[in-house]
N, C-alpha and C positions, 0 to 999 in steps of 0.2 A: 551346308547351305550358306550362301553369302549374305551377311547382314549389313555390310558397309555399302552404302548407296553412292559413294563418291564417284565410282566409275560406271554407274548404271548407264548414264547417258552416252558413254563412249562406245557402247555396243551399237551395231548397225542393224542387227537382226535378232529376233526373239522367237523361240518355239514354245508354245503353250501346251502343257500336258494337262488335259482336262479342260479344253477350250470351250466345250459346250455348255458349261454352267453359266448361270446368270451373271455372277460376279466376274468370272474369267473372261467371258465374251465381251463384257463392257470395257474392261481394261485393254483387251486386244484391239477393239474398235478405236479407242482413243490413241493408243500408241501408233497404230497405222496412220491415223490422221496427223500425228506429229512427225511422220516421215520415216518411221522404222519399217523394215520388212518383217512381216508377221505371218506365221503359219501355226498349225497346232493339230492336236489329235484328241479323240474322245472315243468312248466305247460304242456310242450309237448316235444316229442322226437326231436332231431336235430342231425346234423353231429357231433357236439361237445359232446352230450350225448353218442352217439355211440362210439366215440373215448375214452371217459372216461371209459365206460364199458369194452372196450378191454384192458384197463390198470388196470383193477381190481377194479374200483371205483363203488360202489353201487349207482344207481340213481333211485330215486322214481319219478314217474310221477304223479303230483298232490301234494298238500300240506296237511299235517296232523300233528297234534300236537304229535302223537305217534312216528313220524319219528325221532325226535331229542333225543329220550330216550337213555341214556347211553353216550352221547357225552359231552365232556368237555366244548366246546364253539361253538358258531355259527359265521359264516361269511356270511354277506348278501350283495347282489348287490345293486347298487344305485336305481334300479327300485322297490325294495321291500318297501312296505309302512307299517306304524305302525300297521295296522289292519291285517296284514298277520298272520295266525293262528300259524305258527311255531315261528315266531318272538315273538308273545304275550306269547306263552308257555315258551319260554326261559326267558323272562323278569319276568314272574310270579314265575318261579322256581329258579331264581337267576343265571342262566347260562350266562356267559359273552358273549356279542355280539360285534363283530368287523365288520368294513366295509371292502370291498375288498381292498380299498386303505391302510387301516391299515395293512392288511396281506402283501400286496406288499411292503410297506415301511419296514416292519420287515425283509422280505426276502432280499430286496436290500441292507439293511444296515448291513447284516451279513458279507459280504465279500467286494471285490472291485466292487462296483456298477457302471455300465455305464448307465446313464439315458438320454434318448433322448426326448427332448421336442420341441415344436414349433407348430405354427398354421397349417402348411402344411408339409408333407414329413416325418413325424416322423415314421410312420409304415414301409415305404419302407427303410428308413435309418436304423432303428433298425434291419430290416431283413437283410440288406446288412452287417452290422457289425456282426450280429450273424452268417451269412454264412461264412464270412472271418475267424472268431475266431474258428468256428467249423471245417472248412476245414484245418485250421492251427494247428489242434490237441490240442487246448487249453481247450477243453471240458467245454465250458461255460454253465451256466444256462441261459435259454432264456425265456422271457415272452413278446409276441408280440400281438398287437391289431388286427392282421390279420393272415391269414394262409400262411406261407412261403412254396412256391412250393417244394423246395428241402427237407424240413422237413416233409411235408404232415400234419403238425399240427401247432398250434399257440404257443407251449411251449415245452420245454424239460429241464430235470434236468441233470446237469453236476457236476462232482467232481472238476472242475477247480476253479481257484481263482476269476474269473470274473462272475458277474451276469448282464446280458444285458436286459434292460427293457424299454418299451415305457412309457413316463411320460406325462400323459394327464393333461392339464391345465384347463379343462372344469369346474371343481368345486373347484379348489384350492387345491385339495388333494396332488398334487405333492410337496407341501411344507413340507410334512412329510419325504421326502427323504433326505439322506445325502450321495450323490454319490461320488465316487472317480473321475469319469469323468462326468461332466454335459455338455450337448449339447443343444443349441437352434438353430433350423434351420431357424426360422423367427418369427416375432411378428406382428400379424395383429388383426384388430378388429373382434372379434367373441365371441360367448358364452355370449351375452349381457343379457341373462336370469339370469346369475349369477353375472357378472361384471357390474358396473355402467357405465363405459366408457373405452376408450382406455388407458387412463393414469393408471387406476387401473389394467388393464391387464399387462401393461409394468412393473409396480411395483411388480406384482406377479412374473413375470419372473426374475426380479432382485433378489427377495428374494430366488427364486429357485437356482439361480447361487451362491448366498452368502452362501447357505447351503453345497456347495462343501467342501469336507474334506480339511484340511489345506495343506496336501501334494499332493492334487489332481490337476486336470486340467479342464479348461473351453474351450469348442469349440463353436465358433459362426460363423454365416454367415456374413463375414466382409463387404459384399456389401450391405446387407439389414439391418444390425443392426449397426447403426452409434454410434459414441462416445457419443452423447447427449442422446441416448436411454439407455446407460449404466450408466447414472447418478445414484449414490447410490450403485454401485458395489464396494466392498472392494478393496483397492489398491493392496493388496498383492496377489491377485489371478492371477494364470498363465493362460493367454489367448492365444489360437491358433485360427487363422482365416482362413476360406476357402471361395472361391468365384471364380468369372470369371474375376477378375482384378488383376494386378500385386501387388497391395498393400497388398494382402493376403499372409499368410505363405504357403499355398498350393493353386494353381489356375489352371484353365483350359483355353486352347486357341486352335485356329485352329479347331473349332468345326464343324463337317460335318455330318448332318443327312443323313440317308439312309433308304431304304425300309426294311432293316434287323436290324435296331437299330440306333446307333449313335457312331461316333468315334471322338476322340479328343486327345490332348496332355495335360499333366499336368507337373507342375514344383513344386518341393519341395526341400528345402535346396540346391538350385542351380542345382539340377539334373532334367533332363527331361525324361518323359516316355510316350509311346503311350498306349492308352486305347481304346478298342472297346467293347461297351456294346450291349447286345442282346435286351435290352429294350429301346424304343425311348424316345425322349423329353429332352429339356434343363433342366427341373426340375430334371430329373434322373441323369444328369451330376452333378448337385449340390448335390444330395443325395449321389452319388458316392464319390465326393470330401469329404463330411462330414465323410463317413465311412473310407476312406483312411487317413484322418486327425487323426481319433481315433487310427487307426492301427499304424500310424507313431509315435505319441507321446508316445505310449506304446511299442515302439521299435521293432515292427514287421518288417519283410523285405518287403519293398514297392513293389518290383518287383514281389515277390511271391503273395502278396495280390492282385495285379492287375491281375495276372493269374487266381486267384480264382474268383474275381468279374466279369471277362469276361465270366464266365460260369453261372452267376446268371440269372435265368429266371423270377424272380419276385414274387409277392404276390397275393394271391387270391383277386379278385375284385380291383386290381390296374393295369389298362390297361391289363386285362386278356383276351387273345383270347379264346373265348368259343367254337368257331366252325364256320360253314358256312351254309348259307341258300341261295339257288339259286346262288351259287358261290360268294356270298358276305360275307365278314368277319363280325362276331359279336364280339364286345369287351365290356366287363363289366368294369365299373370303379366306385369307391367309391366317386368320386369328388362331392361335394355339396356346397362348398364355391366358389364365383366367381373367385378368383385367381387360385384355383385348376381346375376349369372348363376351363379357358382360356389355362392353361398349358397342360391339357389333349387334348384339341382340336388342339393345335399346334403340339403335338406329333402325333395325328391322321392324320393331313395334311401331315406329312413327309412320310406317307405310300403310298402317291400318288395314291389314289383310285379315280375312276370316280366321285363319289358323296359321301358326308358324310351326313348320317341321324342320328340326335341325339334325344334320348329320355331322358328327364330330369324330375326327381321327386324332387320337393322342399322338404326340410327337416325341419320340425317343423314350426309352425305358428309364434312363437316368433322370430326365426332366419330370416324367410322371411320378416317379418315386419321390423326388425331392420336393415337389410342390403339390402333392396330392391334396393336402388339407386346404389349399387355396381354391379348390374347385367348388367348395360349398357356396351356394347361392348365385353362382355366375350364370347358370342356365335357367333361372326362374322365369324369364320372359318367353320361353318357348312353350308350345303346347305338347309337342312330342319330341323326344330326344333319342336319337339312334347313335349308339357308340360302336365304333369299329375296333379292329385290332390296332395295336400300336404300330406307327410307322417308325422303323428302326433307324433310318438315316445313317446307316453304316455301323451302328452299335450291335454288339452281340446280345442275344436275349438274356434277360435277368430272371432267374427262377422266381415265380410268384408275382411277376409284374407283367400285366397284360391289360387289354381293354376291359376285361371282366373286373379287374381291381378297381377301376374307376366306377363301373356300374355298381359294385358292391358298396363302395364308399358313399355314393350318392343315395343309395337305398337306405343305408344305415343312418344317414343324416337327413332323413325326412324329405327327400326330393318328392314333390307332390304331383308332378306331371307324368305323362306316359313315358316309360323308359324301356328301350329295346336294345338288346346286345346282338349285333350281327357282325361277326368278324370279317366276313368276305364281302368285297365290293359288289360282286354279281348278285348276291343275296339281297343286298341293300336296294339295288335297282329294282328287283322283282317286287320287293316289299313296297317300295314307293309307288310303283305302278298301281297297286291295289289301294293304297292309302290316300293318295292325292285326290282332292276334290277341287272344284272351281274356286278361284280366288284364295288359294293357299299361297304361302310363301315358303319355298324350300331353300333353306340356308345350308350350304355345304362348306364346312369349316375344317381347316387344318393346314399344316405347312408341308405335308407330304404329297402323295399321289391321289388324294381324295377327290380331286377335280375330275377324275375318271367317272365318278357318279354322275356329274353334270353332263359330261360328254356322252355317256351311254343313254341317259334319259332323252337328251336332245336328238340323238340319232335313232331313237326308237320309231 
């Protein structure tokens, strides 16, 4: 695979193998906007492939070596293996092959890149910044890991000077970026299938921050990222901190949750402002602070940016209200790490429903095994917890690791609420039909295909 990006822009056409994924389709949309000829293939149709077709991108369903004929280079997703027929055809014919992260790095480094990294919150924060910049008529290029409600898509190409992108640390590929603004929302232990331990994760984030352009800015969560965690950061970097305490450059206070969102005050440069978000949760207060910090350091009008963010309705599968069943609200959420789960349930509690029923799908055998002990206490805000089988996400099963492992762990650690193990999604739907009463909140959580529970309930 090609790692040298010097010649990337000399190609006139790219074929995407695995184009139907959220990340791949976003890059494809932007490269098409930049004037490149784009096509691609995937195993099945999806909302992303339909969106690509509407934008004039040819999408092949199924992989075939003939598909890549005439293209200057291939771009492959992380899920594509060496035995893929299109990948093999490119290698045998000398066609350059780039990873998705290579392509994203090249795009981000073309202009003033704003890269948002962190264990949690990066998709929503990226979406908030994108929404602010777009509504402020800055015409940014946007690449998000989720579907922004206001855009109706996960990416858009703009003629402005800023490129806003989510920077995922999961495989270390974010170290290819040289952003003008680098942001880290938080650092926690995760992705231990790639990293050896927390210290290696921390060093990776420091390397990411050190790649910030010399005249650029660093934005960090000042409450959660302490000075000792920044050991190794170059001294000449300009750091701007956000958080919930006065030690930060921008901070929130007088936070009041409500059934319609959350309201609070912020202070930056000794000036105070009122903010009222349509999306609930303390975690979204932090995401909002991060986005306003970015706007402030780039000299946007803070009051105008607050007006914009107050109309923000969120991201698909990030506390997304899907609809109602028996007068009970169904919410989909991508949360799969214990910290995210706890924050999402706290947001759910603020809606003041009679009862919270949570359906949780563990994500990957390796992740469940590595962070099992972190699940203690994260589900305490729910009244009923339903655990499904693990979503493999391409991994092979691990003996002894299943959804039942999490059920047993919670039982052994005095989980006090109703706990149900239902491995199959169809069984969950039937159970919920009997369990749901009026004014319940059904929270469907996980990074896999668990959203099918919501789909099936709403289609009943």
